[in-house]
N, C-alpha and C positions, 0 to 999 in steps of 0.2 A: 409476595402479593401476586405477582404476575404468574409465577409457577403454579401457584394455587389455583388460580383462575383457569390455566391452560390445562393442568393435569388434575382431574378431580377424582379422588377415590384411589389413585395409585400409591402404593406404600413400597417400603423397603423389603416387604415379606413376599417373595415371589409365589409361594405355595398359596397364600391367601388371595393374591391377585389373580392366579389361575382358576382357584375355586369360584371366585366372583364371576369370571368370565364364563365359566360353564354353567352358571345357575340359570341363564336365559336362553331359551331355545333358538332365538334369533342369531345369538353370537355362536352357538354351536353350529348352526347352519353355516354362519359366515366362515368359521374355521374350516369346516369340511369343504366347503366350496373353494376357499383360497387354497387348501392343500391340493385339490384335483386340479385347479387352474395352474398352480406353480409347477407341478409335475409336468403338466402338458406343455407349458410355456418354456420350461427349461429345456426340454427335448427338442421341440420344434424350434425354438430360438437358436439352439446350437447349430442346426442344419442351416438356419436362415443366414446367420453370420458367415458361416462356412462358405455358403453360395453367394455371399455379398449381395443379398437381396434385402437389406435392411430398408432401403427406399421403398420397396414394394410392401413390406410389412407396415411401414409408417403410412402408406396410402390407404391400406386396408383399414388401419386403425381410424383414419379420417372417414373412410366410408362408413365405419360403424355408427358414427354420429348421426347422419340422416336417416339411417336404418331405423335407429331407436326413436328419433323424433317423429318419423312417419308412422311407427307403430303407435306412439302416444296419440298422434293425431287421428288415427283410425280406430282408436280404443282396443288394440291388440295387445298381447304381452310384449314387453320389450325384447324378450329373446326371439320372437318372430322376426322383429325388425333386424336385430344384430345379424342372426344367420342368414336371413335372405338377401340382405344388401351386401354382407360380406362374401357370400357365395357368388352373387353377380359380379361383385367387384374382382374375385379371383378370376372368374371366366373372362372379364375384360382385360385384366392385366395379362393372362395367358395369351390373349389375342394380340395385344400390344407387343409383348416382349418377344414372341416368336422363338428363335433359336437362342441357345446360351450365349453365342459369341456377339449377339446384337444388342445386349442389355444396355450398355453405355449409350447406345445411340437413341434410345427412346426414353430418356429421363424427361425430356420436355413434354412428351405425350403423358407420361405418368404424372407429372406435376400439374398439367391440365386437368387430368381426372381428379386429382386432390382438390383443386380450385372449384371444380363443379361440385364435388361431394360438399365442401364446406358451405356453398351457396345454397345448395338444397337443404342442408341441415338448418341453416337460419331462416329459410323460408317456412319449413315446416313449424318451426318454433314459433315464427310470427303469426302464423294461421292459427296455432293453439294458444289462446290468450290465457295468461296466468300459469304458464309452465316454468317460471323463473327458478322456482326451487328445484324443480325436476331437471332443468337445464344443467345446474351444477353437478347433480348426480350423474347426468349422461356424460359430462365433459371430464369430471374428476373422481367418480366413482363414490360408492357408499356400501357399508356392510349392513344397512337397515333394509329390511323387507325381503331378504333372502328366504325363500321358502323350501320345504323339504322337496317339493317337486321339481325347483330349479336345481338343487343339489343333485338329484337323480338324473336330470337332462344332462347337466355338466359331466356327470360320472359316465354316462352313455357316450357322449361326445369325445371325452378324454380318452376312454378305453379304445374307441375306434380309431382315434387319431395315433395313439401310441402303437397300436396294433399295425396300422398301416405303415408307420415309420419303421417298425421293427422288421416287417416283411421286406421292405424295400431299402433297408439301410445300407447294404453292401453296394449295389448297383448306384443308389444315389450318392453315396459317399464317392464313388469312383466318378460319376458323371460331375460332381461338384469340384473335384480336384483337378481333373483333365478331362474336359468334354470331348475333346478331339479324338484322344486315344480311346475313351470309353465308346464313342460312336463307331469307330473302327473295329472295336471288339464286339460290335453287335449289341451294345447296351441301348435301349430305347431313351435316348437323352431327352428328346422333346416330350415324349409322354411321361417321363419322370418329372420333368419341369412343370407340366401341366398339373399333374397330380399333386405335387408338392405345393403348388400355389392354392389349390383347393383345400388341402390339409391346413395351410397356414391361414386361410380364411376362417375355417372352423375354429382354429386356435385363437384367432383375434376376436372372433365373435364372443367366444366363452370368456376370454380374459377381460373384455371390455365391461362385462357385468360386474366385475370387482373393482378394477382400477378405473373405470370410465374410459371414453373412447379416445381421449386425447393422451391419457398416461399409460395406455396398454403398451406403448412402444418401450417403456422402462422395464417392465417385467419380461418382455419377450427378448429385448436386446441386451440389456446391461448386464444381467447374470451371465449370458452366453458369451458375451464379450469379454467379460472378467475371466472365464473359465479358459477362453482362448489365449488370453494373456499369460495364464498359469502353465498350460500344457497343451501339446499338440496331439497327445494320445486321445483317440476318438472315444473310446469306452470311459476313461478317466475324465475327459473333458465334459462328456454328456452328464456323468454323475455329479461333477463339480457345478455344473450349470443347474441342474436340479436341486442341489443342496443349497446354492445361494439363493435360489427363487423361493424355496420353502422358507428359508431363514428370514429374509426380508418381508415376505408376505405374513408370516406369524407374528413377527415383531411389529409390523405396520398395522395390523388388525388390532393388536394389544394396545398400541399406543393411540389409535383412532378411537377405540372404546373409551380411553381414560381422558381424552382431550377434546377439543373443539374443532379440530382440522380433520379433514377428509383422508381416508386411508390411502388414496392415491398419492397424496403429498408424502406421506412417510415411506411408502413403498419406493418411489422414486428417489427421495434424499438418500435412504439407506442403500440402495443399490448403487447410486451414483458415488457415494462416499466410498463404498468398498472398491470400487473400480478405480477411483483415484489412489486409494491406498496401494493396490496392486501395481499400478503404473509407477508410484513413486518408489516402492520397494524394487521394482524391476530395474528402474534408472539407477539406483543406488547399487544394485547387484552388477550392473553393467560397468560402473565406475570402479567398483571395489570387488575384485574377485573372490575375497574371503566370504562375501555374501552370496551364498549359492541360490539363486533364483531362476527359474526357467521361464524365459520371456519369449512369448510368441507373438506374432502380429495378429490383431483382431481383425 
C-alpha cells in the first residue's frame, strides 16, 4: 500500500519504464540536463576534493539559493540568479582565500559568507509572497520545467568548464598536490586557484538547477570522494567520478519521476550509500589482505 503510493507506474520491466520516461519532452530535457550536469560535476568535483576545497564548494551552493530567490523576486529566469550570484561568490571566495597555504585560516570568513547568503535568501523569499512551493524546488531540486533552452545553456556552460579544466589539468593538478614546489617551478598557483573557483562557481550554478541549492554538494562532492577512495590515479579517478555521478543522476531522476519525492533526495541518498559501501569494503580490505581494494584518503 505504502509502496504503491510512493512509486506510481514503476514496474519490473525496465524497458517499458524507460519508454515511459522518454514519452514526455520535459523528462527527456531532464535526462539530457542531468547527464550534462553529472559530467561537469564529476570532473570539477574531483579537482575540488583533491584541492580540499569542499567547504568553498558548499559555500557556493549556499550562495546559489539567494541568487535563485532574487531572480524569482525580480521576475528573471532562475539561471540568471544562479550564475550571477555564484560568479560573485567565487570572486569573493578568491579574495578571501588568497594563497593556497592560507585556506585553513579563513574558514571563519567563509562561514560568515555562508550565513550572509542564507539570510539574504530567506529575505528574498519573504519579500516574494507565495513562493513556498518554489522554495522547495530552489532548495531540493526538481526535474519539472526544464526547457530545451536551459539544456542548451547547460551544455554551453559544461563544455566551457570541461575545456578550461582540460587545458589547465596538468598545472592545476601540480598546484593542488604541492603548491610550494609548483610555485617554485613557475606555475601560476594563485591564478590557477582564482580560475578554478570561477569554474567551480559555474558548476555549482548549473548543478543547482537539477539538485537544488542545498543538495548540489552531494553531486559535486560524493561521487568525487568515492572515486578518491577507490584510486589515486588521476585519469581513472576522474572517469570513476563521472561514471558515479551519471549513475546516481539517471537513477535518481527515474525514481523521482515514479515517486512523490524530489530528485535531490534520491541523488543524495544513492551517492551517499555508494560512498559508505566503498568505505566499508575498504575497511574490510585493510583488515583482510585477501580482499584486494585500493583505499585512498578522500
